[in-house]
Biopython code that builds the backbone (N, CA, C, O; Angstrom):
import numpy as np
from Bio.PDB.StructureBuilder import StructureBuilder

atoms = [
    (1, "ARG", "N", (52.434, 10.142, 40.742)),
    (1, "ARG", "CA", (52.544, 10.999, 39.574)),
    (1, "ARG", "C", (52.092, 12.427, 39.899)),
    (1, "ARG", "O", (52.711, 13.391, 39.448)),
    (2, "ALA", "N", (51.038, 12.559, 40.663)),
    (2, "ALA", "CA", (50.545, 13.887, 41.030)),
    (2, "ALA", "C", (51.590, 14.640, 41.843)),
    (2, "ALA", "O", (51.753, 15.850, 41.687)),
    (3, "ALA", "N", (52.298, 13.921, 42.711)),
    (3, "ALA", "CA", (53.332, 14.569, 43.519)),
    (3, "ALA", "C", (54.465, 15.078, 42.631)),
    (3, "ALA", "O", (54.970, 16.182, 42.834)),
    (4, "ALA", "N", (54.858, 14.280, 41.656)),
    (4, "ALA", "CA", (55.924, 14.700, 40.732)),
    (4, "ALA", "C", (55.499, 15.932, 39.950)),
    (4, "ALA", "O", (56.289, 16.857, 39.764)),
    (5, "ASN", "N", (54.266, 15.947, 39.496)),
    (5, "ASN", "CA", (53.763, 17.110, 38.761)),
    (5, "ASN", "C", (53.726, 18.355, 39.645)),
    (5, "ASN", "O", (54.017, 19.457, 39.181)),
    (6, "ALA", "N", (53.373, 18.180, 40.905)),
    (6, "ALA", "CA", (53.337, 19.320, 41.828)),
    (6, "ALA", "C", (54.738, 19.890, 42.034)),
    (6, "ALA", "O", (54.912, 21.107, 42.095)),
    (7, "VAL", "N", (55.733, 19.017, 42.142)),
    (7, "VAL", "CA", (57.120, 19.469, 42.298)),
    (7, "VAL", "C", (57.561, 20.226, 41.047)),
    (7, "VAL", "O", (58.150, 21.302, 41.148)),
    (8, "LEU", "N", (57.280, 19.671, 39.876)),
    (8, "LEU", "CA", (57.654, 20.343, 38.627)),
    (8, "LEU", "C", (56.969, 21.698, 38.499)),
    (8, "LEU", "O", (57.575, 22.661, 38.030)),
    (9, "ASP", "N", (55.712, 21.773, 38.913)),
    (9, "ASP", "CA", (54.996, 23.054, 38.862)),
    (9, "ASP", "C", (55.698, 24.118, 39.705)),
    (9, "ASP", "O", (55.691, 25.298, 39.355)),
    (10, "LYS", "N", (56.297, 23.701, 40.807)),
    (10, "LYS", "CA", (56.996, 24.647, 41.687)),
    (10, "LYS", "C", (58.367, 25.032, 41.124)),
    (10, "LYS", "O", (58.804, 26.172, 41.281)),
    (11, "LEU", "N", (59.038, 24.091, 40.475)),
    (11, "LEU", "CA", (60.411, 24.318, 40.018)),
    (11, "LEU", "C", (60.513, 25.004, 38.661)),
    (11, "LEU", "O", (61.454, 25.758, 38.415)),
    (12, "LEU", "N", (59.565, 24.750, 37.794)),
    (12, "LEU", "CA", (59.650, 25.268, 36.430)),
    (12, "LEU", "C", (58.816, 26.531, 36.263)),
    (12, "LEU", "O", (57.716, 26.629, 36.807)),
    (13, "PRO", "N", (59.333, 27.488, 35.519)),
    (13, "PRO", "CA", (58.547, 28.704, 35.281)),
    (13, "PRO", "C", (57.301, 28.391, 34.452)),
    (13, "PRO", "O", (57.285, 27.415, 33.702)),
    (14, "PRO", "N", (56.270, 29.206, 34.583)),
    (14, "PRO", "CA", (55.051, 28.987, 33.800)),
    (14, "PRO", "C", (55.365, 28.972, 32.300)),
    (14, "PRO", "O", (56.117, 29.811, 31.804)),
    (15, "GLY", "N", (54.787, 28.021, 31.601)),
    (15, "GLY", "CA", (54.961, 27.936, 30.155)),
    (15, "GLY", "C", (56.217, 27.215, 29.703)),
    (15, "GLY", "O", (56.450, 27.079, 28.502)),
    (16, "PHE", "N", (57.035, 26.747, 30.646)),
    (16, "PHE", "CA", (58.302, 26.112, 30.274)),
    (16, "PHE", "C", (58.075, 24.866, 29.421)),
    (16, "PHE", "O", (58.682, 24.718, 28.360)),
    (17, "ILE", "N", (57.209, 23.980, 29.881)),
    (17, "ILE", "CA", (56.952, 22.732, 29.156)),
    (17, "ILE", "C", (56.347, 23.029, 27.787)),
    (17, "ILE", "O", (56.711, 22.391, 26.799)),
    (18, "ASP", "N", (55.433, 23.985, 27.719)),
    (18, "ASP", "CA", (54.860, 24.366, 26.420)),
    (18, "ASP", "C", (55.943, 24.895, 25.488)),
    (18, "ASP", "O", (55.911, 24.629, 24.286)),
    (19, "GLY", "N", (56.896, 25.640, 26.031)),
    (19, "GLY", "CA", (58.002, 26.155, 25.227)),
    (19, "GLY", "C", (58.877, 25.037, 24.689)),
    (19, "GLY", "O", (59.316, 25.083, 23.540)),
    (20, "VAL", "N", (59.132, 24.031, 25.520)),
    (20, "VAL", "CA", (59.921, 22.878, 25.075)),
    (20, "VAL", "C", (59.184, 22.159, 23.951)),
    (20, "VAL", "O", (59.787, 21.790, 22.943)),
    (21, "ARG", "N", (57.893, 21.962, 24.125)),
    (21, "ARG", "CA", (57.092, 21.290, 23.099)),
    (21, "ARG", "C", (57.136, 22.076, 21.789)),
    (21, "ARG", "O", (57.310, 21.494, 20.718)),
    (22, "GLU", "N", (56.981, 23.385, 21.876)),
    (22, "GLU", "CA", (56.992, 24.232, 20.678)),
    (22, "GLU", "C", (58.350, 24.170, 19.969)),
    (22, "GLU", "O", (58.409, 24.085, 18.742)),
    (23, "LYS", "N", (59.431, 24.213, 20.738)),
    (23, "LYS", "CA", (60.764, 24.155, 20.135)),
    (23, "LYS", "C", (61.009, 22.796, 19.487)),
    (23, "LYS", "O", (61.644, 22.718, 18.435)),
    (24, "GLY", "N", (60.512, 21.728, 20.102)),
    (24, "GLY", "CA", (60.636, 20.400, 19.505)),
    (24, "GLY", "C", (59.887, 20.308, 18.190)),
    (24, "GLY", "O", (60.393, 19.742, 17.220)),
    (25, "GLU", "N", (58.686, 20.859, 18.153)),
    (25, "GLU", "CA", (57.906, 20.869, 16.907)),
    (25, "GLU", "C", (58.619, 21.681, 15.834)),
    (25, "GLU", "O", (58.606, 21.313, 14.660)),
    (26, "HIS", "N", (59.239, 22.780, 16.236)),
    (26, "HIS", "CA", (59.979, 23.616, 15.286)),
    (26, "HIS", "C", (61.177, 22.848, 14.721)),
    (26, "HIS", "O", (61.435, 22.902, 13.519)),
    (27, "LEU", "N", (61.904, 22.138, 15.579)),
    (27, "LEU", "CA", (63.047, 21.348, 15.126)),
    (27, "LEU", "C", (62.602, 20.277, 14.138)),
    (27, "LEU", "O", (63.218, 20.112, 13.084)),
    (28, "ILE", "N", (61.555, 19.561, 14.463)),
    (28, "ILE", "CA", (61.050, 18.521, 13.562)),
    (28, "ILE", "C", (60.604, 19.134, 12.242)),
    (28, "ILE", "O", (60.914, 18.598, 11.178)),
    (29, "ASP", "N", (59.883, 20.246, 12.297)),
    (29, "ASP", "CA", (59.421, 20.918, 11.078)),
    (29, "ASP", "C", (60.597, 21.330, 10.199)),
    (29, "ASP", "O", (60.582, 21.100, 8.990)),
    (30, "ARG", "N", (61.609, 21.935, 10.799)),
    (30, "ARG", "CA", (62.778, 22.375, 10.024)),
    (30, "ARG", "C", (63.503, 21.183, 9.396)),
    (30, "ARG", "O", (63.937, 21.255, 8.247)),
    (31, "LEU", "N", (63.636, 20.083, 10.153)),
    (31, "LEU", "CA", (64.314, 18.906, 9.608)),
    (31, "LEU", "C", (63.484, 18.237, 8.515)),
    (31, "LEU", "O", (64.045, 17.711, 7.554)),
    (32, "GLN", "N", (62.161, 18.249, 8.647)),
    (32, "GLN", "CA", (61.316, 17.690, 7.588)),
    (32, "GLN", "C", (61.440, 18.500, 6.303)),
    (32, "GLN", "O", (61.429, 17.934, 5.210)),
    (33, "LYS", "N", (61.558, 19.810, 6.425)),
    (33, "LYS", "CA", (61.780, 20.641, 5.237)),
    (33, "LYS", "C", (63.132, 20.334, 4.611)),
    (33, "LYS", "O", (63.265, 20.328, 3.388)),
    (34, "LEU", "N", (64.130, 20.079, 5.440)),
    (34, "LEU", "CA", (65.443, 19.698, 4.934)),
    (34, "LEU", "C", (65.365, 18.335, 4.238)),
    (34, "LEU", "O", (66.019, 18.119, 3.218)),
    (35, "GLN", "N", (64.571, 17.428, 4.788)),
    (35, "GLN", "CA", (64.368, 16.121, 4.160)),
    (35, "GLN", "C", (63.742, 16.279, 2.779)),
    (35, "GLN", "O", (64.121, 15.575, 1.844)),
    (36, "GLN", "N", (62.792, 17.192, 2.643)),
    (36, "GLN", "CA", (62.172, 17.435, 1.335)),
    (36, "GLN", "C", (63.190, 17.985, 0.342)),
    (36, "GLN", "O", (63.137, 17.681, -0.849)),
    (37, "ARG", "N", (64.110, 18.793, 0.845)),
    (37, "ARG", "CA", (65.141, 19.370, -0.025)),
    (37, "ARG", "C", (66.204, 18.343, -0.407)),
    (37, "ARG", "O", (66.723, 18.374, -1.523)),
    (38, "TRP", "N", (66.530, 17.433, 0.513)),
    (38, "TRP", "CA", (67.591, 16.454, 0.327)),
    (38, "TRP", "C", (67.067, 15.027, 0.556)),
    (38, "TRP", "O", (67.582, 14.333, 1.432)),
    (39, "PRO", "N", (66.068, 14.570, -0.199)),
    (39, "PRO", "CA", (65.512, 13.234, 0.055)),
    (39, "PRO", "C", (66.505, 12.099, -0.199)),
    (39, "PRO", "O", (66.345, 10.996, 0.322)),
    (40, "GLU", "N", (67.523, 12.379, -0.998)),
    (40, "GLU", "CA", (68.532, 11.348, -1.248)),
    (40, "GLU", "C", (69.492, 11.188, -0.065)),
    (40, "GLU", "O", (70.222, 10.198, 0.002)),
    (41, "HIS", "N", (69.503, 12.129, 0.852)),
    (41, "HIS", "CA", (70.384, 12.073, 2.021)),
    (41, "HIS", "C", (69.636, 11.838, 3.333)),
    (41, "HIS", "O", (70.142, 11.144, 4.214)),
    (42, "ILE", "N", (68.445, 12.405, 3.470)),
    (42, "ILE", "CA", (67.647, 12.234, 4.695)),
    (42, "ILE", "C", (66.398, 11.450, 4.316)),
    (42, "ILE", "O", (65.562, 11.931, 3.552)),
    (43, "THR", "N", (66.278, 10.242, 4.855)),
    (43, "THR", "CA", (65.156, 9.383, 4.475)),
    (43, "THR", "C", (63.977, 9.463, 5.434)),
    (43, "THR", "O", (62.858, 9.094, 5.078)),
    (44, "GLU", "N", (64.225, 9.946, 6.655)),
    (44, "GLU", "CA", (63.139, 10.037, 7.642)),
    (44, "GLU", "C", (63.555, 10.991, 8.757)),
    (44, "GLU", "O", (64.737, 11.107, 9.078)),
    (45, "VAL", "N", (62.588, 11.659, 9.333)),
    (45, "VAL", "CA", (62.795, 12.475, 10.531)),
    (45, "VAL", "C", (61.838, 11.939, 11.582)),
    (45, "VAL", "O", (60.644, 11.781, 11.328)),
    (46, "ARG", "N", (62.373, 11.661, 12.765)),
    (46, "ARG", "CA", (61.518, 11.109, 13.819)),
    (46, "ARG", "C", (61.982, 11.609, 15.178)),
    (46, "ARG", "O", (63.139, 11.985, 15.365)),
    (47, "GLY", "N", (61.059, 11.602, 16.108)),
    (47, "GLY", "CA", (61.405, 12.000, 17.459)),
    (47, "GLY", "C", (60.228, 12.602, 18.187)),
    (47, "GLY", "O", (59.114, 12.674, 17.669)),
    (48, "LYS", "N", (60.503, 13.030, 19.396)),
    (48, "LYS", "CA", (59.475, 13.636, 20.234)),
    (48, "LYS", "C", (60.153, 14.676, 21.110)),
    (48, "LYS", "O", (61.241, 14.450, 21.640)),
    (49, "GLY", "N", (59.504, 15.802, 21.251)),
    (49, "GLY", "CA", (60.106, 16.872, 22.038)),
    (49, "GLY", "C", (61.388, 17.332, 21.384)),
    (49, "GLY", "O", (61.432, 17.553, 20.173)),
    (50, "LEU", "N", (62.422, 17.477, 22.174)),
    (50, "LEU", "CA", (63.706, 17.925, 21.647)),
    (50, "LEU", "C", (64.682, 16.770, 21.420)),
    (50, "LEU", "O", (65.880, 16.998, 21.255)),
    (51, "ILE", "N", (64.183, 15.548, 21.410)),
    (51, "ILE", "CA", (65.009, 14.392, 21.054)),
    (51, "ILE", "C", (64.572, 13.970, 19.659)),
    (51, "ILE", "O", (63.546, 13.310, 19.489)),
    (52, "VAL", "N", (65.363, 14.358, 18.663)),
    (52, "VAL", "CA", (64.950, 14.194, 17.268)),
    (52, "VAL", "C", (66.093, 13.576, 16.478)),
    (52, "VAL", "O", (67.257, 13.931, 16.662)),
    (53, "GLY", "N", (65.745, 12.650, 15.600)),
    (53, "GLY", "CA", (66.744, 12.015, 14.753)),
    (53, "GLY", "C", (66.416, 12.186, 13.285)),
    (53, "GLY", "O", (65.252, 12.178, 12.883)),
    (54, "ALA", "N", (67.466, 12.340, 12.491)),
    (54, "ALA", "CA", (67.343, 12.365, 11.035)),
    (54, "ALA", "C", (68.010, 11.093, 10.524)),
    (54, "ALA", "O", (69.214, 10.902, 10.695)),
    (55, "VAL", "N", (67.218, 10.224, 9.895)),
    (55, "VAL", "CA", (67.751, 8.991, 9.329)),
    (55, "VAL", "C", (68.427, 9.345, 8.014)),
    (55, "VAL", "O", (67.821, 9.961, 7.138)),
    (56, "THR", "N", (69.686, 8.952, 7.887)),
    (56, "THR", "CA", (70.484, 9.338, 6.728)),
    (56, "THR", "C", (70.801, 8.132, 5.855)),
    (56, "THR", "O", (70.794, 6.992, 6.321)),
    (57, "SER", "N", (71.077, 8.397, 4.588)),
    (57, "SER", "CA", (71.371, 7.318, 3.648)),
    (57, "SER", "C", (72.829, 6.870, 3.707)),
    (57, "SER", "O", (73.190, 5.855, 3.110)),
    (58, "GLN", "N", (73.652, 7.606, 4.408)),
    (58, "GLN", "CA", (75.035, 7.177, 4.623)),
    (58, "GLN", "C", (75.276, 7.139, 6.124)),
    (58, "GLN", "O", (74.450, 7.644, 6.885)),
    (59, "PRO", "N", (76.384, 6.556, 6.572)),
    (59, "PRO", "CA", (76.611, 6.444, 8.015)),
    (59, "PRO", "C", (76.552, 7.803, 8.720)),
    (59, "PRO", "O", (77.162, 8.779, 8.281)),
    (60, "ALA", "N", (75.814, 7.836, 9.803)),
    (60, "ALA", "CA", (75.651, 9.086, 10.555)),
    (60, "ALA", "C", (76.982, 9.594, 11.087)),
    (60, "ALA", "O", (77.173, 10.801, 11.228)),
    (61, "ALA", "N", (77.897, 8.693, 11.380)),
    (61, "ALA", "CA", (79.206, 9.097, 11.895)),
    (61, "ALA", "C", (79.937, 9.995, 10.905)),
    (61, "ALA", "O", (80.770, 10.806, 11.307)),
    (62, "ASP", "N", (79.637, 9.861, 9.620)),
    (62, "ASP", "CA", (80.275, 10.705, 8.605)),
    (62, "ASP", "C", (79.968, 12.185, 8.830)),
    (62, "ASP", "O", (80.750, 13.049, 8.432)),
    (63, "TYR", "N", (78.844, 12.474, 9.459)),
    (63, "TYR", "CA", (78.428, 13.862, 9.661)),
    (63, "TYR", "C", (78.979, 14.486, 10.952)),
    (63, "TYR", "O", (79.061, 15.709, 11.063)),
    (64, "LEU", "N", (79.350, 13.657, 11.913)),
    (64, "LEU", "CA", (79.707, 14.176, 13.236)),
    (64, "LEU", "C", (80.864, 15.165, 13.201)),
    (64, "LEU", "O", (80.786, 16.229, 13.816)),
    (65, "ALA", "N", (81.929, 14.832, 12.495)),
    (65, "ALA", "CA", (83.093, 15.731, 12.452)),
    (65, "ALA", "C", (82.729, 17.060, 11.814)),
    (65, "ALA", "O", (83.183, 18.113, 12.262)),
    (66, "ALA", "N", (81.911, 17.015, 10.767)),
    (66, "ALA", "CA", (81.505, 18.257, 10.092)),
    (66, "ALA", "C", (80.694, 19.146, 11.033)),
    (66, "ALA", "O", (80.867, 20.365, 11.035)),
    (67, "PHE", "N", (79.821, 18.551, 11.825)),
    (67, "PHE", "CA", (79.072, 19.331, 12.818)),
    (67, "PHE", "C", (80.023, 19.896, 13.876)),
    (67, "PHE", "O", (79.926, 21.067, 14.244)),
    (68, "ARG", "N", (80.939, 19.060, 14.359)),
    (68, "ARG", "CA", (81.872, 19.497, 15.401)),
    (68, "ARG", "C", (82.721, 20.672, 14.936)),
    (68, "ARG", "O", (82.975, 21.600, 15.703)),
    (69, "GLN", "N", (83.157, 20.633, 13.686)),
    (69, "GLN", "CA", (83.962, 21.735, 13.146)),
    (69, "GLN", "C", (83.202, 23.052, 13.171)),
    (69, "GLN", "O", (83.804, 24.125, 13.164)),
    (70, "ARG", "N", (81.892, 22.966, 13.201)),
    (70, "ARG", "CA", (81.045, 24.162, 13.209)),
    (70, "ARG", "C", (80.443, 24.418, 14.595)),
    (70, "ARG", "O", (79.489, 25.184, 14.740)),
    (71, "ASP", "N", (81.014, 23.767, 15.601)),
    (71, "ASP", "CA", (80.595, 23.943, 17.004)),
    (71, "ASP", "C", (79.141, 23.569, 17.268)),
    (71, "ASP", "O", (78.473, 24.196, 18.090)),
    (72, "ILE", "N", (78.657, 22.552, 16.571)),
    (72, "ILE", "CA", (77.311, 22.022, 16.805)),
    (72, "ILE", "C", (77.478, 20.591, 17.306)),
    (72, "ILE", "O", (78.098, 19.765, 16.636)),
    (73, "LEU", "N", (76.931, 20.301, 18.473)),
    (73, "LEU", "CA", (77.050, 18.974, 19.059)),
    (73, "LEU", "C", (75.839, 18.128, 18.672)),
    (73, "LEU", "O", (74.702, 18.446, 19.022)),
    (74, "VAL", "N", (76.106, 17.053, 17.951)),
    (74, "VAL", "CA", (75.091, 16.059, 17.633)),
    (74, "VAL", "C", (75.679, 14.701, 17.992)),
    (74, "VAL", "O", (76.867, 14.594, 18.297)),
    (75, "ALA", "N", (74.857, 13.682, 17.954)),
    (75, "ALA", "CA", (75.312, 12.328, 18.252)),
    (75, "ALA", "C", (74.711, 11.387, 17.218)),
    (75, "ALA", "O", (73.929, 11.801, 16.362)),
    (76, "THR", "N", (75.083, 10.129, 17.310)),
    (76, "THR", "CA", (74.439, 9.127, 16.472)),
    (76, "THR", "C", (73.477, 8.332, 17.343)),
    (76, "THR", "O", (73.625, 8.258, 18.563)),
    (77, "ALA", "N", (72.506, 7.750, 16.695)),
    (77, "ALA", "CA", (71.580, 6.828, 17.352)),
    (77, "ALA", "C", (71.445, 5.649, 16.399)),
    (77, "ALA", "O", (70.510, 5.584, 15.601)),
    (78, "GLY", "N", (72.367, 4.742, 16.490)),
    (78, "GLY", "CA", (72.452, 3.674, 15.510)),
    (78, "GLY", "C", (73.360, 4.117, 14.374)),
    (78, "GLY", "O", (73.941, 5.202, 14.409)),
    (79, "ALA", "N", (73.471, 3.280, 13.391)),
    (79, "ALA", "CA", (74.424, 3.519, 12.302)),
    (79, "ALA", "C", (74.033, 4.663, 11.383)),
    (79, "ALA", "O", (74.899, 5.307, 10.791)),
    (80, "ASP", "N", (72.737, 4.920, 11.260)),
    (80, "ASP", "CA", (72.309, 5.863, 10.226)),
    (80, "ASP", "C", (71.420, 7.002, 10.730)),
    (80, "ASP", "O", (70.678, 7.593, 9.946)),
    (81, "VAL", "N", (71.483, 7.314, 12.010)),
    (81, "VAL", "CA", (70.641, 8.380, 12.559)),
    (81, "VAL", "C", (71.517, 9.463, 13.192)),
    (81, "VAL", "O", (72.288, 9.201, 14.115)),
    (82, "VAL", "N", (71.376, 10.690, 12.671)),
    (82, "VAL", "CA", (71.995, 11.854, 13.301)),
    (82, "VAL", "C", (71.005, 12.338, 14.352)),
    (82, "VAL", "O", (69.879, 12.716, 14.028)),
    (83, "ARG", "N", (71.427, 12.324, 15.606)),
    (83, "ARG", "CA", (70.526, 12.660, 16.708)),
    (83, "ARG", "C", (70.795, 14.080, 17.198)),
    (83, "ARG", "O", (71.920, 14.443, 17.539)),
    (84, "PHE", "N", (69.735, 14.862, 17.220)),
    (84, "PHE", "CA", (69.774, 16.215, 17.771)),
    (84, "PHE", "C", (69.165, 16.141, 19.164)),
    (84, "PHE", "O", (68.053, 15.644, 19.335)),
    (85, "LEU", "N", (69.884, 16.629, 20.142)),
    (85, "LEU", "CA", (69.418, 16.589, 21.524)),
    (85, "LEU", "C", (69.819, 17.891, 22.214)),
    (85, "LEU", "O", (70.660, 17.892, 23.113)),
    (86, "PRO", "N", (69.208, 19.002, 21.785)),
    (86, "PRO", "CA", (69.574, 20.290, 22.387)),
    (86, "PRO", "C", (69.045, 20.385, 23.821)),
    (86, "PRO", "O", (68.119, 19.666, 24.195)),
    (87, "PRO", "N", (69.633, 21.267, 24.611)),
    (87, "PRO", "CA", (69.136, 21.446, 25.980)),
    (87, "PRO", "C", (67.713, 22.010, 25.970)),
    (87, "PRO", "O", (67.295, 22.655, 25.009)),
    (88, "LEU", "N", (66.993, 21.759, 27.036)),
    (88, "LEU", "CA", (65.607, 22.222, 27.128)),
    (88, "LEU", "C", (65.494, 23.736, 27.060)),
    (88, "LEU", "O", (64.439, 24.260, 26.701)),
    (89, "VAL", "N", (66.553, 24.440, 27.395)),
    (89, "VAL", "CA", (66.525, 25.904, 27.399)),
    (89, "VAL", "C", (67.066, 26.498, 26.093)),
    (89, "VAL", "O", (67.324, 27.699, 26.021)),
    (90, "VAL", "N", (67.235, 25.676, 25.076)),
    (90, "VAL", "CA", (67.778, 26.150, 23.796)),
    (90, "VAL", "C", (66.893, 27.259, 23.223)),
    (90, "VAL", "O", (65.669, 27.226, 23.347)),
    (91, "GLU", "N", (67.529, 28.217, 22.608)),
    (91, "GLU", "CA", (66.792, 29.281, 21.923)),
    (91, "GLU", "C", (66.455, 28.820, 20.506)),
    (91, "GLU", "O", (67.193, 28.042, 19.901)),
    (92, "ARG", "N", (65.360, 29.298, 20.001)),
    (92, "ARG", "CA", (64.887, 28.914, 18.666)),
    (92, "ARG", "C", (65.928, 29.217, 17.584)),
    (92, "ARG", "O", (66.059, 28.449, 16.631)),
    (93, "ASP", "N", (66.664, 30.316, 17.714)),
    (93, "ASP", "CA", (67.657, 30.652, 16.693)),
    (93, "ASP", "C", (68.819, 29.666, 16.684)),
    (93, "ASP", "O", (69.456, 29.479, 15.647)),
    (94, "ARG", "N", (69.105, 29.033, 17.818)),
    (94, "ARG", "CA", (70.153, 27.996, 17.841)),
    (94, "ARG", "C", (69.672, 26.734, 17.133)),
    (94, "ARG", "O", (70.464, 26.042, 16.493)),
    (95, "ILE", "N", (68.381, 26.431, 17.242)),
    (95, "ILE", "CA", (67.816, 25.309, 16.491)),
    (95, "ILE", "C", (67.958, 25.589, 15.000)),
    (95, "ILE", "O", (68.393, 24.728, 14.235)),
    (96, "ASP", "N", (67.588, 26.797, 14.597)),
    (96, "ASP", "CA", (67.704, 27.176, 13.186)),
    (96, "ASP", "C", (69.151, 27.092, 12.716)),
    (96, "ASP", "O", (69.423, 26.636, 11.606)),
    (97, "GLU", "N", (70.068, 27.528, 13.555)),
    (97, "GLU", "CA", (71.487, 27.475, 13.198)),
    (97, "GLU", "C", (71.941, 26.034, 12.968)),
    (97, "GLU", "O", (72.655, 25.758, 12.004)),
    (98, "ALA", "N", (71.535, 25.114, 13.842)),
    (98, "ALA", "CA", (71.927, 23.711, 13.704)),
    (98, "ALA", "C", (71.384, 23.113, 12.412)),
    (98, "ALA", "O", (72.096, 22.386, 11.719)),
    (99, "VAL", "N", (70.137, 23.411, 12.085)),
    (99, "VAL", "CA", (69.550, 22.882, 10.848)),
    (99, "VAL", "C", (70.205, 23.529, 9.632)),
    (99, "VAL", "O", (70.434, 22.860, 8.625)),
    (100, "ASP", "N", (70.505, 24.810, 9.713)),
    (100, "ASP", "CA", (71.204, 25.482, 8.611)),
    (100, "ASP", "C", (72.588, 24.874, 8.394)),
    (100, "ASP", "O", (73.032, 24.732, 7.254)),
    (101, "VAL", "N", (73.264, 24.519, 9.471)),
    (101, "VAL", "CA", (74.568, 23.860, 9.359)),
    (101, "VAL", "C", (74.407, 22.498, 8.686)),
    (101, "VAL", "O", (75.220, 22.130, 7.838)),
    (102, "PHE", "N", (73.381, 21.754, 9.050)),
    (102, "PHE", "CA", (73.118, 20.459, 8.414)),
    (102, "PHE", "C", (72.890, 20.655, 6.913)),
    (102, "PHE", "O", (73.404, 19.884, 6.102)),
    (103, "ASP", "N", (72.137, 21.664, 6.549)),
    (103, "ASP", "CA", (71.901, 21.981, 5.138)),
    (103, "ASP", "C", (73.227, 22.254, 4.427)),
    (103, "ASP", "O", (73.462, 21.760, 3.324)),
    (104, "GLU", "N", (74.076, 23.033, 5.058)),
    (104, "GLU", "CA", (75.387, 23.357, 4.476)),
    (104, "GLU", "C", (76.241, 22.097, 4.311)),
    (104, "GLU", "O", (76.899, 21.920, 3.286)),
    (105, "ILE", "N", (76.227, 21.232, 5.315)),
    (105, "ILE", "CA", (76.987, 19.979, 5.253)),
    (105, "ILE", "C", (76.495, 19.120, 4.096)),
    (105, "ILE", "O", (77.297, 18.561, 3.348)),
    (106, "LEU", "N", (75.184, 19.015, 3.950)),
    (106, "LEU", "CA", (74.622, 18.218, 2.857)),
    (106, "LEU", "C", (74.963, 18.831, 1.501)),
    (106, "LEU", "O", (75.258, 18.113, 0.546)),
    (107, "ARG", "N", (74.923, 20.144, 1.423)),
    (107, "ARG", "CA", (75.246, 20.844, 0.173)),
    (107, "ARG", "C", (76.697, 20.585, -0.232)),
    (107, "ARG", "O", (77.008, 20.468, -1.418)),
    (108, "GLN", "N", (77.580, 20.497, 0.763)),
    (108, "GLN", "CA", (78.994, 20.268, 0.486)),
    (108, "GLN", "C", (79.313, 18.803, 0.209)),
    (108, "GLN", "O", (80.435, 18.463, -0.164)),
    (109, "GLY", "N", (78.323, 17.949, 0.394)),
    (109, "GLY", "CA", (78.491, 16.545, 0.028)),
    (109, "GLY", "C", (79.345, 15.716, 0.962)),
    (109, "GLY", "O", (80.154, 14.902, 0.516)),
    (110, "VAL", "N", (79.170, 15.918, 2.249)),
    (110, "VAL", "CA", (79.933, 15.114, 3.218)),
    (110, "VAL", "C", (79.500, 13.673, 3.132)),
    (110, "VAL", "O", (80.018, 12.829, 3.863)),
]
sb = StructureBuilder()
sb.init_structure("model")
sb.init_model(0)
sb.init_chain("A")
sb.init_seg("    ")
for serial, (resi, resn, name, xyz) in enumerate(atoms, 1):
    if name == "N":
        sb.init_residue(resn, " ", resi, " ")
    sb.init_atom(name, np.array(xyz, "f"), 0.0, 1.0, " ", f" {name:<3s}", serial, name[0])
structure = sb.get_structure()
């Protein structure tokens, strides 16, 4: 394990892992706020780092096409989980854009 950490220390810029952690917390926070706004559609937000899922009250597949039409790539994780898995180098404004798109999709009643 120490050897793996030493390799990562050489390959990754300083603060990279902390930045990933911060962006993951931001994504979870934004989705939890969306859950508070739409509790009838989002029943739970769960995940760690930048692997985050929103448990939905209708099939998650129903949301995929709406996201794709807006150039946001999401996946499902089971029948009722919309999974967000942005790249580790994602910018915070792209996270905000994805959550804003989800808000718009929910508002339109997909």
